[in-house]
C-alpha positions as CSV (number, residue, x, y, z in Angstrom):
1,X,97.8,98.7,118.0
2,X,96.5,95.1,116.5
3,X,93.7,95.3,118.6
4,X,92.8,98.7,116.8
5,X,93.5,96.5,113.4
6,X,91.0,94.0,114.4
7,X,88.0,96.9,115.0
8,X,88.7,98.1,112.1
9,X,90.0,101.5,113.4
10,X,93.7,101.6,111.9
11,X,94.0,100.3,108.7
12,X,96.0,97.6,107.2
13,X,96.2,95.4,104.0
14,X,94.0,92.8,105.1
15,X,95.2,89.2,103.5
16,X,93.4,86.8,105.3
17,X,90.2,86.7,107.8
18,X,88.3,84.7,109.6
19,X,86.1,84.3,113.2
20,X,89.4,84.3,114.9
21,X,92.1,85.4,113.4
22,X,93.4,88.0,111.1
23,X,96.1,88.1,108.7
24,X,97.7,91.2,107.4
25,X,100.9,92.5,105.4
26,X,104.0,93.9,107.5
27,X,104.5,97.8,106.9
28,X,107.8,97.2,106.9
29,X,108.6,93.9,104.9
30,X,111.4,91.8,105.7
31,X,111.2,89.9,103.0
32,X,108.9,89.6,99.8
33,X,106.3,88.0,101.5
34,X,105.9,89.3,105.1
35,X,102.6,88.6,106.9
36,X,101.5,88.9,110.3
37,X,98.9,86.7,111.5
38,X,97.3,87.9,115.3
39,X,94.4,86.3,116.9
40,X,91.3,88.3,117.8
41,X,91.7,88.0,121.3
42,X,94.6,90.0,123.2
43,X,97.0,88.1,124.4
44,X,100.6,89.9,125.1
45,X,102.8,87.1,123.6
46,X,103.0,83.4,121.9
47,X,103.4,82.0,125.7
48,X,100.6,83.6,126.9
49,X,98.4,82.9,124.3
50,X,99.3,79.3,124.5
51,X,98.9,78.9,128.0
52,X,95.4,80.4,127.6
53,X,93.9,79.0,124.5
54,X,96.0,76.1,122.9
55,X,93.0,75.8,120.3
56,X,93.4,79.9,118.9
57,X,97.1,79.3,119.3
58,X,96.6,76.4,116.1
59,X,94.4,79.0,114.4
60,X,97.2,81.3,114.0
61,X,99.2,78.6,113.3
62,X,97.0,77.1,110.6
63,X,96.4,80.8,108.9
64,X,99.6,80.8,108.7
65,X,99.8,78.2,106.5
66,X,96.9,79.2,104.6
67,X,98.9,82.7,103.9
68,X,102.1,80.6,102.4
69,X,99.9,78.2,100.1
70,X,98.3,81.3,99.3
71,X,101.4,83.4,98.5
72,X,102.4,80.2,96.6
73,X,105.5,79.6,99.1
74,X,107.6,76.6,98.5
75,X,109.3,77.3,101.7
76,X,108.8,79.5,104.6
77,X,109.4,80.9,108.3
78,X,106.7,81.5,110.9
79,X,108.5,83.8,113.5
80,X,106.9,84.4,117.2
81,X,109.1,87.1,118.7
82,X,108.4,87.1,122.3
83,X,109.8,90.0,124.6
84,X,111.9,93.2,123.7
85,X,115.2,91.2,123.6
86,X,114.4,89.5,120.6
87,X,112.6,92.1,118.8
88,X,108.7,91.9,119.8
89,X,107.7,95.6,119.6
90,X,104.2,95.3,119.7
91,X,102.4,93.5,122.6
92,X,100.0,91.6,121.0
93,X,101.1,88.4,119.7
94,X,101.8,88.1,116.1
95,X,103.1,85.6,113.8
96,X,105.2,86.6,110.8
97,X,105.1,84.7,107.9
98,X,108.2,85.6,105.9
99,X,109.3,84.0,102.6
100,X,109.6,84.7,98.7
101,X,113.7,84.8,99.5
102,X,116.1,82.8,101.2
103,X,116.3,82.5,105.0
104,X,119.6,82.0,106.3
105,X,120.4,80.6,109.4
106,X,120.8,82.2,112.3
107,X,118.6,85.1,112.0
108,X,119.2,88.1,112.7
């Protein structure tokens, strides 16, 4: 599904885009700000991305901070779910930028 967002064949509310990443609003937000950051290149999860392309991993994290800055978040959480037991439902790595409310610990 996320590859289709990158290709422009599935609509999304895009908030940022670079040569290597796309950031868009989650369709089922869990916080007032809930934006997904994905690399345009397909990797199944964060571990696969980090092993294959550390520079692209840094791009994703840098864009997460740029989203937080643009959303004027004093604090935020960046979450990468890896595996179905952790809540990963789309098998294209994506970071969730969550903010705009208190984020208690532990999550879930």
